A tleap script that builds the chain and sets N, CA, C and O, in Angstrom:
source leaprc.protein.ff14SB
mol = sequence {
  NMET GLU LYS PHE ASN LEU ILE LYS GLN ASN
  HIE SER VAL VAL PRO ASN TYR LYS VAL ASP
  ASP LYS GLU VAL SER PHE GLU ILE TYR ILE
  SER PRO LYS GLN GLU VAL CYS ILE ILE GLY
  LYS LEU ASP ASN ASN TYR ILE CYS TRP CYS
  SER ILE THR THR ILE SER ASP TYR GLU ASN
  ASN SER ALA ILE PHE GLN TYR VAL SER ASN
  LEU GLN THR LYS THR ILE SER ASN ASP TYR
  LYS ALA LEU GLY ASP ARG TYR LYS GLU VAL
  LYS ASN TRP HIE ARG MET GLN ILE SER LYS
  ARG PRO TYR GLN ASP GLN TYR LEU TYR TYR
  SER PRO VAL ASN SER SER PHE PHE THR GLU
  SER LYS PHE PHE GLY ARG GLU ILE TYR THR
  PHE TYR LYS GLN GLU SER GLN CMET
}
set mol.1.N position { 92.226 127.952 46.201 }
set mol.1.CA position { 92.213 126.570 46.658 }
set mol.1.C position { 92.317 125.559 45.514 }
set mol.1.O position { 92.840 124.460 45.695 }
set mol.2.N position { 91.829 125.928 44.366 }
set mol.2.CA position { 91.839 124.967 43.227 }
set mol.2.C position { 93.217 124.493 42.879 }
set mol.2.O position { 93.365 123.444 42.253 }
set mol.3.N position { 94.256 125.245 43.272 }
set mol.3.CA position { 95.618 124.782 42.961 }
set mol.3.C position { 95.930 123.469 43.697 }
set mol.3.O position { 96.797 122.713 43.257 }
set mol.4.N position { 95.241 123.190 44.805 }
set mol.4.CA position { 95.462 121.941 45.540 }
set mol.4.C position { 94.690 120.782 44.959 }
set mol.4.O position { 95.028 119.631 45.234 }
set mol.5.N position { 93.667 121.036 44.168 }
set mol.5.CA position { 92.819 119.973 43.659 }
set mol.5.C position { 93.531 119.198 42.553 }
set mol.5.O position { 93.942 119.766 41.542 }
set mol.6.N position { 93.665 117.913 42.763 }
set mol.6.CA position { 94.333 117.019 41.784 }
set mol.6.C position { 93.390 116.672 40.622 }
set mol.6.O position { 93.837 116.129 39.612 }
set mol.7.N position { 92.134 116.969 40.749 }
set mol.7.CA position { 91.190 116.700 39.694 }
set mol.7.C position { 91.329 117.790 38.629 }
set mol.7.O position { 90.966 118.945 38.854 }
set mol.8.N position { 91.841 117.419 37.511 }
set mol.8.CA position { 91.990 118.326 36.393 }
set mol.8.C position { 90.896 118.040 35.340 }
set mol.8.O position { 90.194 117.031 35.409 }
set mol.9.N position { 90.784 118.930 34.401 }
set mol.9.CA position { 89.724 118.776 33.407 }
set mol.9.C position { 89.778 117.432 32.687 }
set mol.9.O position { 88.735 116.868 32.357 }
set mol.10.N position { 90.999 116.905 32.434 }
set mol.10.CA position { 91.088 115.625 31.715 }
set mol.10.C position { 90.786 114.429 32.631 }
set mol.10.O position { 90.757 113.290 32.164 }
set mol.11.N position { 90.561 114.679 33.930 }
set mol.11.CA position { 90.177 113.624 34.847 }
set mol.11.C position { 88.674 113.577 35.065 }
set mol.11.O position { 88.175 112.676 35.739 }
set mol.12.N position { 87.952 114.526 34.509 }
set mol.12.CA position { 86.516 114.617 34.774 }
set mol.12.C position { 85.791 113.481 34.082 }
set mol.12.O position { 86.221 112.992 33.037 }
set mol.13.N position { 84.681 113.069 34.683 }
set mol.13.CA position { 83.822 112.011 34.137 }
set mol.13.C position { 82.382 112.541 34.123 }
set mol.13.O position { 82.031 113.459 34.863 }
set mol.14.N position { 81.598 111.959 33.294 }
set mol.14.CA position { 80.162 112.296 33.231 }
set mol.14.C position { 79.376 111.199 33.926 }
set mol.14.O position { 79.293 110.079 33.423 }
set mol.15.N position { 78.801 111.510 35.075 }
set mol.15.CA position { 78.028 110.503 35.799 }
set mol.15.C position { 76.845 110.004 34.968 }
set mol.15.O position { 76.303 110.718 34.125 }
set mol.16.N position { 76.470 108.763 35.234 }
set mol.16.CA position { 75.293 108.221 34.512 }
set mol.16.C position { 74.012 108.350 35.357 }
set mol.16.O position { 73.002 107.709 35.064 }
set mol.17.N position { 74.065 109.166 36.385 }
set mol.17.CA position { 72.921 109.510 37.200 }
set mol.17.C position { 73.170 110.862 37.868 }
set mol.17.O position { 74.295 111.359 37.811 }
set mol.18.N position { 72.176 111.471 38.490 }
set mol.18.CA position { 72.279 112.800 39.023 }
set mol.18.C position { 73.084 112.815 40.342 }
set mol.18.O position { 72.714 112.139 41.302 }
set mol.19.N position { 74.186 113.591 40.381 }
set mol.19.CA position { 74.997 113.748 41.589 }
set mol.19.C position { 75.107 115.236 42.009 }
set mol.19.O position { 75.745 115.546 43.016 }
set mol.20.N position { 74.494 116.140 41.246 }
set mol.20.CA position { 74.614 117.564 41.532 }
set mol.20.C position { 74.153 117.944 42.915 }
set mol.20.O position { 74.733 118.823 43.552 }
set mol.21.N position { 73.099 117.275 43.388 }
set mol.21.CA position { 72.537 117.649 44.680 }
set mol.21.C position { 73.091 116.823 45.848 }
set mol.21.O position { 72.589 116.928 46.967 }
set mol.22.N position { 74.076 116.039 45.611 }
set mol.22.CA position { 74.657 115.197 46.656 }
set mol.22.C position { 75.429 116.033 47.665 }
set mol.22.O position { 76.099 116.997 47.296 }
set mol.23.N position { 75.336 115.669 48.923 }
set mol.23.CA position { 76.082 116.318 49.975 }
set mol.23.C position { 77.492 115.762 49.986 }
set mol.23.O position { 77.676 114.552 49.852 }
set mol.24.N position { 78.483 116.610 50.141 }
set mol.24.CA position { 79.880 116.188 50.127 }
set mol.24.C position { 80.270 115.589 51.491 }
set mol.24.O position { 79.997 116.171 52.541 }
set mol.25.N position { 80.902 114.435 51.449 }
set mol.25.CA position { 81.508 113.860 52.653 }
set mol.25.C position { 83.011 113.817 52.387 }
set mol.25.O position { 83.459 114.029 51.260 }
set mol.26.N position { 83.752 113.549 53.399 }
set mol.26.CA position { 85.221 113.572 53.273 }
set mol.26.C position { 85.810 112.227 53.650 }
set mol.26.O position { 85.460 111.646 54.677 }
set mol.27.N position { 86.711 111.738 52.806 }
set mol.27.CA position { 87.479 110.562 53.083 }
set mol.27.C position { 88.937 111.046 53.213 }
set mol.27.O position { 89.495 111.624 52.280 }
set mol.28.N position { 89.515 110.808 54.338 }
set mol.28.CA position { 90.867 111.310 54.594 }
set mol.28.C position { 91.804 110.104 54.769 }
set mol.28.O position { 91.540 109.193 55.554 }
set mol.29.N position { 92.891 110.135 54.016 }
set mol.29.CA position { 93.914 109.081 54.128 }
set mol.29.C position { 95.214 109.741 54.614 }
set mol.29.O position { 95.597 110.823 54.169 }
set mol.30.N position { 95.868 109.045 55.542 }
set mol.30.CA position { 97.106 109.599 56.119 }
set mol.30.C position { 98.191 108.540 56.036 }
set mol.30.O position { 98.010 107.401 56.465 }
set mol.31.N position { 99.327 108.948 55.472 }
set mol.31.CA position { 100.464 108.010 55.286 }
set mol.31.C position { 101.324 108.004 56.513 }
set mol.31.O position { 101.223 108.905 57.346 }
set mol.32.N position { 102.181 106.993 56.646 }
set mol.32.CA position { 103.175 106.964 57.728 }
set mol.32.C position { 104.142 108.162 57.667 }
set mol.32.O position { 104.718 108.554 58.683 }
set mol.33.N position { 104.309 108.726 56.486 }
set mol.33.CA position { 105.196 109.854 56.299 }
set mol.33.C position { 104.459 111.205 56.492 }
set mol.33.O position { 104.979 112.259 56.127 }
set mol.34.N position { 103.239 111.149 57.074 }
set mol.34.CA position { 102.446 112.320 57.387 }
set mol.34.C position { 101.878 113.051 56.195 }
set mol.34.O position { 101.597 114.246 56.288 }
set mol.35.N position { 101.699 112.368 55.072 }
set mol.35.CA position { 101.000 112.975 53.962 }
set mol.35.C position { 99.498 112.775 54.203 }
set mol.35.O position { 99.073 111.771 54.775 }
set mol.36.N position { 98.729 113.729 53.763 }
set mol.36.CA position { 97.276 113.712 53.934 }
set mol.36.C position { 96.608 113.798 52.560 }
set mol.36.O position { 96.856 114.735 51.802 }
set mol.37.N position { 95.780 112.839 52.252 }
set mol.37.CA position { 94.968 112.887 51.039 }
set mol.37.C position { 93.527 113.167 51.455 }
set mol.37.O position { 92.920 112.364 52.164 }
set mol.38.N position { 92.977 114.292 51.023 }
set mol.38.CA position { 91.617 114.657 51.327 }
set mol.38.C position { 90.783 114.452 50.063 }
set mol.38.O position { 91.055 115.054 49.024 }
set mol.39.N position { 89.773 113.601 50.163 }
set mol.39.CA position { 88.894 113.345 49.033 }
set mol.39.C position { 87.492 113.816 49.389 }
set mol.39.O position { 86.928 113.397 50.400 }
set mol.40.N position { 86.935 114.680 48.564 }
set mol.40.CA position { 85.548 115.140 48.706 }
set mol.40.C position { 84.674 114.177 47.913 }
set mol.40.O position { 84.666 114.191 46.682 }
set mol.41.N position { 83.946 113.347 48.636 }
set mol.41.CA position { 83.111 112.311 47.968 }
set mol.41.C position { 81.692 112.786 47.784 }
set mol.41.O position { 81.108 113.431 48.655 }
set mol.42.N position { 81.152 112.454 46.635 }
set mol.42.CA position { 79.728 112.726 46.377 }
set mol.42.C position { 78.898 111.489 46.682 }
set mol.42.O position { 77.763 111.591 47.148 }
set mol.43.N position { 79.470 110.318 46.418 }
set mol.43.CA position { 78.872 109.029 46.756 }
set mol.43.C position { 79.974 107.966 46.602 }
set mol.43.O position { 81.156 108.305 46.546 }
set mol.44.N position { 79.593 106.698 46.535 }
set mol.44.CA position { 80.593 105.631 46.406 }
set mol.44.C position { 81.347 105.598 45.082 }
set mol.44.O position { 82.405 104.978 44.975 }
set mol.45.N position { 80.789 106.277 44.068 }
set mol.45.CA position { 81.377 106.263 42.734 }
set mol.45.C position { 82.103 107.542 42.324 }
set mol.45.O position { 83.061 107.493 41.553 }
set mol.46.N position { 81.658 108.659 42.826 }
set mol.46.CA position { 82.133 109.953 42.324 }
set mol.46.C position { 82.671 110.868 43.400 }
set mol.46.O position { 82.196 110.891 44.535 }
set mol.47.N position { 83.693 111.628 42.996 }
set mol.47.CA position { 84.300 112.605 43.906 }
set mol.47.C position { 84.297 113.976 43.207 }
set mol.47.O position { 84.138 114.086 41.991 }
set mol.48.N position { 84.482 115.028 44.050 }
set mol.48.CA position { 84.590 116.398 43.500 }
set mol.48.C position { 85.851 117.093 43.962 }
set mol.48.O position { 86.109 118.239 43.595 }
set mol.49.N position { 86.649 116.389 44.780 }
set mol.49.CA position { 87.886 116.992 45.286 }
set mol.49.C position { 88.884 115.893 45.620 }
set mol.49.O position { 88.504 114.823 46.093 }
set mol.50.N position { 90.153 116.160 45.373 }
set mol.50.CA position { 91.238 115.274 45.737 }
set mol.50.C position { 92.506 116.084 45.896 }
set mol.50.O position { 92.964 116.708 44.939 }
set mol.51.N position { 93.081 116.086 47.084 }
set mol.51.CA position { 94.319 116.853 47.306 }
set mol.51.C position { 95.259 116.061 48.210 }
set mol.51.O position { 94.831 115.217 48.998 }
set mol.52.N position { 96.534 116.353 48.075 }
set mol.52.CA position { 97.544 115.775 48.948 }
set mol.52.C position { 98.331 116.898 49.578 }
set mol.52.O position { 98.953 117.707 48.889 }
set mol.53.N position { 98.297 116.937 50.900 }
set mol.53.CA position { 99.025 117.927 51.692 }
set mol.53.C position { 99.816 117.165 52.747 }
set mol.53.O position { 100.125 115.987 52.566 }
set mol.54.N position { 100.143 117.833 53.844 }
set mol.54.CA position { 100.818 117.173 54.974 }
set mol.54.C position { 100.062 117.456 56.256 }
set mol.54.O position { 99.232 118.363 56.322 }
set mol.55.N position { 100.362 116.671 57.264 }
set mol.55.CA position { 99.713 116.853 58.595 }
set mol.55.C position { 100.013 118.281 59.075 }
set mol.55.O position { 99.120 118.940 59.608 }
set mol.56.N position { 101.203 118.756 58.906 }
set mol.56.CA position { 101.572 120.069 59.422 }
set mol.56.C position { 100.960 121.225 58.673 }
set mol.56.O position { 101.040 122.366 59.127 }
set mol.57.N position { 100.348 120.958 57.532 }
set mol.57.CA position { 99.706 122.019 56.716 }
set mol.57.C position { 98.295 122.253 57.233 }
set mol.57.O position { 97.322 122.177 56.482 }
set mol.58.N position { 98.202 122.536 58.508 }
set mol.58.CA position { 96.929 122.715 59.215 }
set mol.58.C position { 96.063 123.782 58.552 }
set mol.58.O position { 94.873 123.553 58.338 }
set mol.59.N position { 96.620 124.917 58.230 }
set mol.59.CA position { 95.847 126.015 57.641 }
set mol.59.C position { 95.224 125.622 56.316 }
set mol.59.O position { 94.034 125.852 56.100 }
set mol.60.N position { 96.017 125.024 55.415 }
set mol.60.CA position { 95.468 124.584 54.145 }
set mol.60.C position { 94.453 123.480 54.278 }
set mol.60.O position { 93.440 123.485 53.578 }
set mol.61.N position { 94.703 122.512 55.180 }
set mol.61.CA position { 93.718 121.423 55.377 }
set mol.61.C position { 92.371 121.982 55.850 }
set mol.61.O position { 91.310 121.545 55.404 }
set mol.62.N position { 92.438 122.949 56.757 }
set mol.62.CA position { 91.204 123.589 57.247 }
set mol.62.C position { 90.538 124.378 56.112 }
set mol.62.O position { 89.320 124.329 55.945 }
set mol.63.N position { 91.342 125.097 55.345 }
set mol.63.CA position { 90.776 125.897 54.233 }
set mol.63.C position { 90.164 125.008 53.168 }
set mol.63.O position { 89.157 125.378 52.564 }
set mol.64.N position { 90.751 123.838 52.923 }
set mol.64.CA position { 90.236 122.895 51.961 }
set mol.64.C position { 88.827 122.435 52.408 }
set mol.64.O position { 87.888 122.401 51.613 }
set mol.65.N position { 88.716 122.090 53.686 }
set mol.65.CA position { 87.418 121.677 54.189 }
set mol.65.C position { 86.363 122.780 53.969 }
set mol.65.O position { 85.264 122.512 53.483 }
set mol.66.N position { 86.713 124.004 54.330 }
set mol.66.CA position { 85.791 125.115 54.150 }
set mol.66.C position { 85.416 125.305 52.685 }
set mol.66.O position { 84.244 125.504 52.363 }
set mol.67.N position { 86.382 125.246 51.817 }
set mol.67.CA position { 86.153 125.431 50.357 }
set mol.67.C position { 85.273 124.323 49.790 }
set mol.67.O position { 84.288 124.593 49.103 }
set mol.68.N position { 85.630 123.089 50.078 }
set mol.68.CA position { 84.914 121.959 49.486 }
set mol.68.C position { 83.491 121.850 50.056 }
set mol.68.O position { 82.563 121.503 49.325 }
set mol.69.N position { 83.313 122.139 51.333 }
set mol.69.CA position { 81.961 122.023 51.876 }
set mol.69.C position { 81.009 123.090 51.340 }
set mol.69.O position { 79.791 122.942 51.437 }
set mol.70.N position { 81.560 124.160 50.778 }
set mol.70.CA position { 80.738 125.224 50.183 }
set mol.70.C position { 80.816 125.251 48.665 }
set mol.70.O position { 80.308 126.184 48.044 }
set mol.71.N position { 81.425 124.273 48.068 }
set mol.71.CA position { 81.644 124.200 46.628 }
set mol.71.C position { 80.310 124.126 45.878 }
set mol.71.O position { 79.499 123.234 46.129 }
set mol.72.N position { 80.094 125.054 44.973 }
set mol.72.CA position { 78.855 125.054 44.181 }
set mol.72.C position { 79.044 124.293 42.874 }
set mol.72.O position { 78.290 123.362 42.588 }
set mol.73.N position { 80.027 124.670 42.087 }
set mol.73.CA position { 80.316 124.008 40.798 }
set mol.73.C position { 81.352 122.954 41.059 }
set mol.73.O position { 82.427 123.244 41.584 }
set mol.74.N position { 81.037 121.725 40.697 }
set mol.74.CA position { 81.906 120.611 40.974 }
set mol.74.C position { 82.410 119.958 39.712 }
set mol.74.O position { 81.629 119.655 38.811 }
set mol.75.N position { 83.714 119.738 39.637 }
set mol.75.CA position { 84.280 118.892 38.581 }
set mol.75.C position { 84.197 117.476 39.130 }
set mol.75.O position { 84.735 117.177 40.196 }
set mol.76.N position { 83.525 116.619 38.399 }
set mol.76.CA position { 83.271 115.296 38.930 }
set mol.76.C position { 84.267 114.288 38.310 }
set mol.76.O position { 84.526 114.300 37.107 }
set mol.77.N position { 84.804 113.432 39.171 }
set mol.77.CA position { 85.765 112.456 38.755 }
set mol.77.C position { 85.607 111.203 39.632 }
set mol.77.O position { 84.574 111.011 40.274 }
set mol.78.N position { 86.640 110.359 39.649 }
set mol.78.CA position { 86.678 109.240 40.573 }
set mol.78.C position { 88.072 109.147 41.171 }
set mol.78.O position { 89.011 109.764 40.670 }
set mol.79.N position { 88.204 108.383 42.233 }
set mol.79.CA position { 89.491 108.280 42.953 }
set mol.79.C position { 90.643 107.877 42.031 }
set mol.79.O position { 91.729 108.455 42.062 }
set mol.80.N position { 90.363 106.871 41.218 }
set mol.80.CA position { 91.415 106.306 40.384 }
set mol.80.C position { 91.983 107.332 39.380 }
set mol.80.O position { 93.197 107.422 39.197 }
set mol.81.N position { 91.092 108.098 38.737 }
set mol.81.CA position { 91.577 109.104 37.785 }
set mol.81.C position { 92.299 110.238 38.484 }
set mol.81.O position { 93.326 110.711 37.999 }
set mol.82.N position { 91.784 110.672 39.600 }
set mol.82.CA position { 92.391 111.806 40.335 }
set mol.82.C position { 93.764 111.458 40.905 }
set mol.82.O position { 94.690 112.266 40.842 }
set mol.83.N position { 93.892 110.236 41.467 }
set mol.83.CA position { 95.150 109.883 42.114 }
set mol.83.C position { 96.171 109.275 41.149 }
set mol.83.O position { 97.365 109.257 41.448 }
set mol.84.N position { 95.720 108.785 40.012 }
set mol.84.CA position { 96.635 108.233 39.022 }
set mol.84.C position { 97.542 107.138 39.566 }
set mol.84.O position { 97.082 106.154 40.145 }
set mol.85.N position { 98.837 107.332 39.364 }
set mol.85.CA position { 99.830 106.341 39.818 }
set mol.85.C position { 99.863 106.114 41.336 }
set mol.85.O position { 100.367 105.096 41.810 }
set mol.86.N position { 99.333 107.052 42.068 }
set mol.86.CA position { 99.398 106.918 43.534 }
set mol.86.C position { 98.164 106.268 44.137 }
set mol.86.O position { 98.048 106.153 45.357 }
set mol.87.N position { 97.243 105.845 43.280 }
set mol.87.CA position { 95.952 105.276 43.740 }
set mol.87.C position { 96.169 104.157 44.750 }
set mol.87.O position { 95.670 104.246 45.872 }
set mol.88.N position { 96.894 103.111 44.386 }
set mol.88.CA position { 97.067 101.954 45.276 }
set mol.88.C position { 97.798 102.356 46.555 }
set mol.88.O position { 97.450 101.892 47.641 }
set mol.89.N position { 98.814 103.221 46.430 }
set mol.89.CA position { 99.567 103.659 47.598 }
set mol.89.C position { 98.654 104.363 48.562 }
set mol.89.O position { 98.627 104.010 49.742 }
set mol.90.N position { 97.910 105.337 48.114 }
set mol.90.CA position { 97.023 106.121 48.991 }
set mol.90.C position { 95.947 105.247 49.609 }
set mol.90.O position { 95.647 105.412 50.792 }
set mol.91.N position { 95.369 104.350 48.883 }
set mol.91.CA position { 94.309 103.506 49.391 }
set mol.91.C position { 94.777 102.554 50.521 }
set mol.91.O position { 93.960 101.962 51.225 }
set mol.92.N position { 96.107 102.427 50.670 }
set mol.92.CA position { 96.656 101.570 51.739 }
set mol.92.C position { 97.017 102.387 52.975 }
set mol.92.O position { 97.465 101.810 53.966 }
set mol.93.N position { 96.840 103.697 52.958 }
set mol.93.CA position { 97.106 104.527 54.123 }
set mol.93.C position { 95.982 104.385 55.128 }
set mol.93.O position { 94.947 103.785 54.842 }
set mol.94.N position { 96.201 104.955 56.331 }
set mol.94.CA position { 95.138 104.993 57.358 }
set mol.94.C position { 93.986 105.821 56.838 }
set mol.94.O position { 94.198 106.863 56.217 }
set mol.95.N position { 92.747 105.364 57.087 }
set mol.95.CA position { 91.554 106.026 56.521 }
set mol.95.C position { 90.599 106.470 57.590 }
set mol.95.O position { 90.353 105.764 58.568 }
set mol.96.N position { 90.051 107.678 57.384 }
set mol.96.CA position { 89.022 108.233 58.241 }
set mol.96.C position { 87.919 108.837 57.359 }
set mol.96.O position { 88.194 109.424 56.313 }
set mol.97.N position { 86.669 108.678 57.805 }
set mol.97.CA position { 85.509 109.200 57.067 }
set mol.97.C position { 84.818 110.274 57.895 }
set mol.97.O position { 84.524 110.069 59.073 }
set mol.98.N position { 84.560 111.423 57.270 }
set mol.98.CA position { 83.794 112.499 57.943 }
set mol.98.C position { 82.615 112.806 57.035 }
set mol.98.O position { 82.785 113.165 55.870 }
set mol.99.N position { 81.421 112.658 57.585 }
set mol.99.CA position { 80.191 112.942 56.800 }
set mol.99.C position { 79.170 113.606 57.685 }
set mol.99.O position { 79.305 113.663 58.907 }
set mol.100.N position { 78.128 114.114 57.021 }
set mol.100.CA position { 77.059 114.805 57.795 }
set mol.100.C position { 76.107 113.758 58.374 }
set mol.100.O position { 75.791 112.732 57.772 }
set mol.101.N position { 75.677 114.104 59.593 }
set mol.101.CA position { 74.684 113.270 60.310 }
set mol.101.C position { 73.713 114.197 61.018 }
set mol.101.O position { 74.040 115.351 61.299 }
set mol.102.N position { 72.509 113.691 61.310 }
set mol.102.CA position { 71.577 114.537 62.056 }
set mol.102.C position { 72.007 114.748 63.490 }
set mol.102.O position { 72.453 113.824 64.169 }
set mol.103.N position { 71.860 116.009 63.948 }
set mol.103.CA position { 72.194 116.364 65.319 }
set mol.103.C position { 71.375 117.567 65.696 }
set mol.103.O position { 71.512 118.634 65.096 }
set mol.104.N position { 70.518 117.404 66.694 }
set mol.104.CA position { 69.656 118.527 67.198 }
set mol.104.C position { 68.964 119.294 66.063 }
set mol.104.O position { 69.137 120.503 65.913 }
set mol.105.N position { 68.207 118.585 65.301 }
set mol.105.CA position { 67.397 119.163 64.196 }
set mol.105.C position { 68.183 119.834 63.073 }
set mol.105.O position { 67.655 120.705 62.381 }
set mol.106.N position { 69.426 119.441 62.890 }
set mol.106.CA position { 70.223 119.921 61.767 }
set mol.106.C position { 71.223 118.844 61.379 }
set mol.106.O position { 71.428 117.874 62.109 }
set mol.107.N position { 71.843 119.029 60.217 }
set mol.107.CA position { 72.897 118.092 59.780 }
set mol.107.C position { 74.233 118.746 59.964 }
set mol.107.O position { 74.476 119.829 59.431 }
set mol.108.N position { 75.126 118.093 60.728 }
set mol.108.CA position { 76.477 118.601 60.965 }
set mol.108.C position { 77.482 117.506 60.602 }
set mol.108.O position { 77.155 116.320 60.569 }
set mol.109.N position { 78.689 117.935 60.338 }
set mol.109.CA position { 79.758 116.986 60.034 }
set mol.109.C position { 80.077 116.232 61.320 }
set mol.109.O position { 80.109 116.821 62.400 }
set mol.110.N position { 80.310 114.938 61.201 }
set mol.110.CA position { 80.603 114.076 62.336 }
set mol.110.C position { 81.987 113.462 62.162 }
set mol.110.O position { 82.316 112.933 61.100 }
set mol.111.N position { 82.792 113.541 63.218 }
set mol.111.CA position { 84.129 112.940 63.187 }
set mol.111.C position { 84.150 111.755 64.149 }
set mol.111.O position { 83.810 111.904 65.323 }
set mol.112.N position { 84.543 110.591 63.665 }
set mol.112.CA position { 84.637 109.417 64.521 }
set mol.112.C position { 85.862 109.468 65.472 }
set mol.112.O position { 85.952 108.697 66.427 }
set mol.113.N position { 86.765 110.366 65.193 }
set mol.113.CA position { 87.976 110.462 65.998 }
set mol.113.C position { 87.645 110.795 67.450 }
set mol.113.O position { 88.087 110.112 68.373 }
set mol.114.N position { 86.863 111.852 67.634 }
set mol.114.CA position { 86.443 112.288 68.972 }
set mol.114.C position { 84.945 112.133 69.188 }
set mol.114.O position { 84.396 112.656 70.158 }
set mol.115.N position { 84.280 111.414 68.283 }
set mol.115.CA position { 82.814 111.236 68.324 }
set mol.115.C position { 82.138 112.579 68.530 }
set mol.115.O position { 81.342 112.754 69.453 }
set mol.116.N position { 82.463 113.523 67.661 }
set mol.116.CA position { 81.929 114.876 67.827 }
set mol.116.C position { 81.399 115.445 66.523 }
set mol.116.O position { 81.790 115.036 65.429 }
set mol.117.N position { 80.485 116.414 66.680 }
set mol.117.CA position { 79.880 117.090 65.531 }
set mol.117.C position { 80.495 118.452 65.402 }
set mol.117.O position { 80.839 119.066 66.412 }
set mol.118.N position { 80.653 118.966 64.153 }
set mol.118.CA position { 81.256 120.255 63.963 }
set mol.118.C position { 80.822 120.859 62.638 }
set mol.118.O position { 80.274 120.182 61.767 }
set mol.119.N position { 81.086 122.164 62.512 }
set mol.119.CA position { 80.903 122.882 61.258 }
set mol.119.C position { 82.125 123.758 60.927 }
set mol.119.O position { 82.298 124.199 59.791 }
set mol.120.N position { 82.956 123.994 61.933 }
set mol.120.CA position { 84.102 124.868 61.750 }
set mol.120.C position { 85.265 124.171 61.079 }
set mol.120.O position { 85.580 123.024 61.395 }
set mol.121.N position { 85.909 124.874 60.139 }
set mol.121.CA position { 87.010 124.305 59.383 }
set mol.121.C position { 88.237 124.018 60.280 }
set mol.121.O position { 88.953 123.044 60.045 }
set mol.122.N position { 88.480 124.855 61.299 }
set mol.122.CA position { 89.644 124.625 62.145 }
set mol.122.C position { 89.534 123.314 62.904 }
set mol.122.O position { 90.553 122.703 63.226 }
set mol.123.N position { 88.326 122.874 63.193 }
set mol.123.CA position { 88.126 121.589 63.851 }
set mol.123.C position { 88.551 120.455 62.931 }
set mol.123.O position { 89.119 119.465 63.393 }
set mol.124.N position { 88.286 120.583 61.646 }
set mol.124.CA position { 88.661 119.573 60.626 }
set mol.124.C position { 90.192 119.347 60.645 }
set mol.124.O position { 90.655 118.207 60.669 }
set mol.125.N position { 90.951 120.431 60.633 }
set mol.125.CA position { 92.394 120.361 60.664 }
set mol.125.C position { 92.896 119.638 61.921 }
set mol.125.O position { 93.819 118.826 61.857 }
set mol.126.N position { 92.283 119.941 63.042 }
set mol.126.CA position { 92.681 119.267 64.335 }
set mol.126.C position { 92.347 117.807 64.307 }
set mol.126.O position { 93.113 116.987 64.813 }
set mol.127.N position { 91.214 117.457 63.724 }
set mol.127.CA position { 90.804 116.054 63.675 }
set mol.127.C position { 91.798 115.214 62.875 }
set mol.127.O position { 92.098 114.080 63.249 }
set mol.128.N position { 92.301 115.762 61.792 }
set mol.128.CA position { 93.296 115.043 60.978 }
set mol.128.C position { 94.519 114.716 61.836 }
set mol.128.O position { 95.009 113.588 61.873 }
set mol.129.N position { 94.994 115.785 62.538 }
set mol.129.CA position { 96.192 115.594 63.406 }
set mol.129.C position { 95.907 114.563 64.516 }
set mol.129.O position { 96.721 113.673 64.759 }
set mol.130.N position { 94.756 114.688 65.181 }
set mol.130.CA position { 94.398 113.756 66.253 }
set mol.130.C position { 94.300 112.308 65.736 }
set mol.130.O position { 94.753 111.366 66.386 }
set mol.131.N position { 93.702 112.168 64.561 }
set mol.131.CA position { 93.594 110.847 63.954 }
set mol.131.C position { 94.978 110.277 63.692 }
set mol.131.O position { 95.221 109.110 64.000 }
set mol.132.N position { 95.869 111.041 63.147 }
set mol.132.CA position { 97.216 110.588 62.869 }
set mol.132.C position { 97.902 110.121 64.173 }
set mol.132.O position { 98.543 109.071 64.206 }
set mol.133.N position { 97.755 110.910 65.227 }
set mol.133.CA position { 98.380 110.553 66.534 }
set mol.133.C position { 97.790 109.229 67.031 }
set mol.133.O position { 98.535 108.361 67.488 }
set mol.134.N position { 96.489 109.063 66.950 }
set mol.134.CA position { 95.903 107.814 67.408 }
set mol.134.C position { 96.357 106.614 66.619 }
set mol.134.O position { 96.653 105.563 67.187 }
set mol.135.N position { 96.414 106.763 65.312 }
set mol.135.CA position { 96.808 105.677 64.430 }
set mol.135.C position { 98.304 105.309 64.598 }
set mol.135.O position { 98.675 104.138 64.515 }
set mol.136.N position { 99.139 106.316 64.832 }
set mol.136.CA position { 100.570 106.054 64.970 }
set mol.136.C position { 100.916 105.372 66.293 }
set mol.136.O position { 102.008 104.824 66.440 }
set mol.137.N position { 100.001 105.404 67.245 }
set mol.137.CA position { 100.230 104.716 68.548 }
set mol.137.C position { 99.790 103.266 68.510 }
set mol.137.O position { 100.048 102.516 69.451 }
set mol.138.N position { 99.129 102.862 67.436 }
set mol.138.CA position { 98.656 101.468 67.341 }
set mol.138.C position { 99.701 100.544 66.814 }
set mol.138.O position { 99.455 99.346 66.678 }
savepdb mol mol.pdb
quit
């Protein structure tokens, strides 16, 4: 999976506070041309994952979710360094946030697309596609 990660060693940053124990949330950007940027966020300042795939790359998008949600060792960076020249372009795409929330005495990932909780990676891939369909109808 690391081949998809745009964060390379020269993009890493040293945080000025502890982020090792932060829970990963996902910020997903989708372009009109069906490109998908998945960012694994540690908080508002730092990320541990950044990849660009396509809507139709359902298997890899699902696998990325599985990989990043179980990631132990994180290379820490920020959006600007990871995206480089594409930073402004990507930040203007449609945006969706998936993060953990409490649900029945546990924390599960929550998708605003269908207002649902999940843990399975295949659900993540479907949510990206559903979000794109909803946004393209607006």
